N, C-alpha and C positions, 0 to 999 in steps of 0.2 A: 504493500501500500502505499501512495508517496508520502512522505512525510507533510503535516501540515495540511489534507486534507480534508479531514473529519475532526470532531469532539463529540464527551458525550457528556450530558448532566452530571454529576455528581453532587446534589440537595447543596448544605452548608459549605459544601468547597468550589463551587461555582462551575465552571465547564474545566471539564481537563479534556488532555487528547486523549482519540480511541487509541489510537497505534503508540506502543512504548516496545523499546527494546527491554528483555532480562537476561540477565548474563550471570551466570554461577559454573561452578562444577557440576553439579548438576539441577538442573534448571527449570524441573516439574513442579514445584512445591511454587516457584514463583511466579511460575503461569500459572497454575491452576488460581493463586492466591490473586492475580490483573484480570482474569477470567471474574472472579466471584467480585468482585470490584468495579467490572464492568468496563475493563479494557481488551482490549485488543491484540495480546502478545506476539511479537517475533522472540522467538526462545536462541541461543547459544551456550553449547557447553560441553560436556566430553565426551556425551552417551548417547544422544540421541531416542534417547527412550520411547518406548511406541507410543505411550501418555503423554510426553513431551510434543511430541507430533501432532500429536491430537489437539491438542490445548493451543499451542502454539501454529501457525502461517504465515511464512515459515520459521521449519528449525531448522537452526543448523548445528553439526556436529562440528569439533574443534578437535585439532591433534594436542594430544599432553600425555604426562607422565601419571596421572591420576589423582593428581597433587598438587596439580598447577597446569594452566595454560602453556601451549606453546607459544611466544610470543608472535611472532610473526604470522604467524596461522591466524589468530585472535584479529589482530590489527585488519588482517588481507578481508575479512567476511566483513567487519564495522567498516570500511574504507565502499563495500559495494553501494552504487551509487542508490539503490531504489532502501538503503538503511540510514545514507545520511540524514542529519538532523532529527534523527525518530528518537526521542530523550529515551535517555539509558536508568534503568533499576537495576544494581549490580548486589549480588549475595556473594557466599563465603565462597575466597581462590585470591581476593586481592590484597589482604592484610597486612603480608611476605614481600606484596612490591609496588608500592603509593606511585613509583614511576609508570606502572602500568597503568592504572584508575587515569592519573592523568595524561597519557596518551587516549587515552578510550574518549576522553571528554572533549576530542579536538573537535572541533565543527559539532559539537549535540551538547545539550542539557545534559546533566549526569544528577539525579535524582536521588540527593542521600548526602552522607557527609563526604569534606573534602580531601584530597589522598592528603596535604597536609594533617587535618585533621588524623586521618588513620595512620599517618606514619607518627605525630605524636604519641597517640592513643594506643598504639601497638608495640610503641617501646618499654618494654620490661619496665628500664631504671626509671625515667621519666613518668611513666603510671604509679611507679610505687611510691615515689617523689610525693607525685602530687596529693598521694592518698593518704601519707605522714602528715601533708602542709592541714588536711581535712581531717584530722583523725575518724579516719578509716580504717579500720581491721582491717590488714591483709598479710600473706603469708609473705617473708622477704626475701629478696632475689640477691643474688651473689656472682661474679664470674667465675669466684676461684672461694673455695672455702677451706678449711683445713682438714674436716673430716665430712665425705659425701655422703656418711650412714645422716638418717634423718631428710634428703636432699632428692628431689626430682630435676630432672633434666629436659627440658620445651626447646622444641623451635622456636624463633619467634616470629609471629604473625601466625604460624600452625590452626590449622583446626581441624575438629573431626575427635582429638584424642588419642590416637592412633600414635603421634610425634612423642610422647611423653613416657616416658620409663623413669625409675630407680636411677640416681644418678650412682655412676662410678668409680669416679675420679676427680680429682679437687679442682679440676680446671674444665670448665663449659667448652668446647670444640666450637670452633666460626659456625655462628648462624645458631648460638645455644645458648642458654642462658640457665643456674639454674636457680631455684624455688623451693622455699623450706616445704614440709610437707604439712600438714595443719590438719586437725580433726573435724569433721562435719560429712554431713548429707547434698549431696547436691540438689540446688534448689537456684532455678533459671526463672530473671524478673524479664517479661518482654515490657517495654515501655517505647512512650512514644515523646519526643522533644521537639523543639525549637526555636535552642540556641541558648535559651535562658530555663527555658521550664522544662519540667518533665511530668508525664503523666504516666503511673501503672496501667499498664492493659490484663494482666494477670501472671499467675503464678506458674508456674509448671517442673514437675521434679525428673530426674534425668535417671539414668543406670549405666553401666559398663558393657562391652559384650568382650572381655576378655582375652588373651591370648599370651604366649610365655613370652612373645618380644614387643607385646603393645596394651599390659594389663589393663591400659585406660582409655580404651577405644570405645569411642562411640557407640550405646546401642539402643536407645530409643527414651525417648517421653513422654509423660502423660499430662496433662491438665484439662482445666483450671484445677490449683491446688490451691486449697485455705491456709493462711497461715495465722498464728495468733498475733492479736491487733496491735500490739505492743513491737513482737520484732516486727512486722510489715513497715507500720512507723519510720520503725532506726532504719531495716532497708532502703524505703522510701527516703527517707533525706539521705542516703550515699549517695543514692542516682542523681538526687536533685542536685549536690555539690559536684558531682562529677558532672552533668550536663553541664552546668555555669561554666566550670574549670575548661571544658573541650571545645564548648562550644555545640554539643552534639544535637542532630537534627533526624525526624524522621524515627523511623522504626529500628530499635537497639535494643542488644539483651545483656544483661550484668549477670555474670555464672558467681554463686555465692556456694562456700560450704558452711552449713549453717548447725549449731550443736546446743539445744536450747533455745536458751534464748540469746545466745554469743554465734558469732559471725565473721566470717574473712570474704573482702568482696577478693574474687580472684581473678575477671577478667572481663571487661568486656566488649561485643562483637558489636563494631559499630553499624549496622546494616543488617537486615530482614533475614533471618536464620529457621532452623529447623523447626523450630514453634509454630512456625505458620500452620504445621499441619495438625495442631493441637488446640489452639488459641484460638483458631480465624472463626468466622460466623458469630461474632458480635453483632450490635444493634448498626456500625458501620464496619466495611470491609475494610480487614487491615492494611493492605494495600494502597486504600484511597487515602487511609487516614498517615499513609508515610507522603504522600506525593501533595498532601493539602500542607502538612506543616513543613517538606522540604521545601514546597514553592509560593504559600502564601506567608510562611513563619510565624503561621498559628497554630493550635488546637485546637479543632472541635470542641463544643461543649458534647460530652459523654459521661452514660452513666456508670456508679461504681465498677470497681473492674470485681466486685464479688458476685455479679449476676447470677442468673439461674444456667448459664449453659450446660448442655450438656460435657460429660466427661469424655475426654478422645486419649487415646493411644495413639502412638506411631515409635514404630520399632523397625529396626536393620535385619534383615535373614542374610547372614554374610556363609558365604563357600566354606563348608568345611573340605573339602576337594575340590579338583579340578572337573569342569558338571559341562552340561551343554543346558542349554536355556530353552523350558520347555514348550510348547504349541500357543499354551492359556494357561493365565495363572488366574485365581478365583477372584473375582468382582472387590474382594475386603483389601488387595495389595495395589501398590501404584510404583511405579517408576521401573515398567515394564524393559527387559532384554528384548533383543527380536530372537525370534524365535530360533534356535539351533545356534547362535550367539555362543562361543566359548565365554566361563567365565572360569578367572584365576581361580585357583582355592585364597581364602581371603579374603576376595571382593565381595562387593554387595551384591545381591542376587535381585532381589527388590523391598521396598518399604510393605510393611505391613499395618493396618489401620486396624484398628477395634474404637467402637464411639457407645458408653451408656455407664450406669450406674459403677458398673465394675470392669471396666475397658482396659485396667493394667493386665486380669487373670485372663482374659479376654484375647488380648495381643498375645499373651505366652504361648494359652492354648494354639493358636493358630499358627503362632512360629514352631511349633512342636509339630503339629498337622502337615504342614509345607516341609518343615525338613525331611519329614518321612516318607513323604512321595517324590522329592528330588533325591531319594536316596540313601540319608543320612541317620543320623542315628538319635534318636530322641531324648531330650531333657537334657541333663549334663550342662548347666550354663555357671559354670562356677564365675562368684565375682568377691574382691574385694573386700576384706572386713570394712564394716562401715558406710558403704556406699550405697548401698541398696536402699529403698525408698519405699514404704507404703504410704496411700491417699489422708490414713487414718492418722499418721504421725504427726501430718501438721493440720488435723481437723479440729476446728476450733469448739 
């Protein structure tokens, strides 16, 4: 669709562009969120899954290594005449390379945080210093320690948890840093910001799908999750302070480790992310809020985040051995690979969804069922102690 030739009404947000580019390592969730918000998305990602191609017309698959795009291939797609000038929303895959974000912005509006904001926020040492100035509890970070026991090694700007592992040396290698291990259960807060103010949209709980080499690999999430009022107010205050400090706009997610009334802010992801699958579906679609907050510099009036949305869960099914993608997957899955495609051991097969009062239990049952159908063993999902989370543990 040629840029600038159509628009849609968006209620409180006024007139918004009908067409937009959504770009992420896996763009299906963004494309689905764009559809829910009334946009006609064009998608660019690494996988070209069947449902992404159905949601976005056109959808482009770009070469990469699974954790990053090949820069020249991505920019070549973005330079296609029919895509020039289209507004762009980015997801995961760019925090490690703000220069690529800047290159993507040439000749088009980017709806989201600026490359300089991303660069500063994802610098673990600048982020830690900012949190310390505001008195926000957070894990210590270092380039070198006397004893690596009790420390994690992380890649700067990475996402998904597969890059996190126990530190095995006193000094971090190139592109990595050390972060102190702290206790607590993972809790993510989705919020929308206008550069000065932030509004919580909901909490979600996460769990890991560990392997020997990647004990903190992302497994899935469910939400919305209620938290005690005092804890929720403290987390919201931390988010507001970070928003003002870094000038955050649009949808962002803050990842905490929570232990009773205490918490540590671990990181902030400055873009829409995995929680779109579990928290979208409120009064105003989330991607519409993102566009309004970034474009107009304001947050529309919203109902309380503790509304009666049904609980949803989304979990990643990883291949335990190399396999061929099946001809069909159940309707309660997403991110469908092309039938017959080779899926290497350890790679995602699809996303499994569930909805209802006990969405987390149901999504686990569906993971088991699908794993058996694909020829793998049932059950046996070890999790590091202290990292599992049941919904009722945060219920008031």
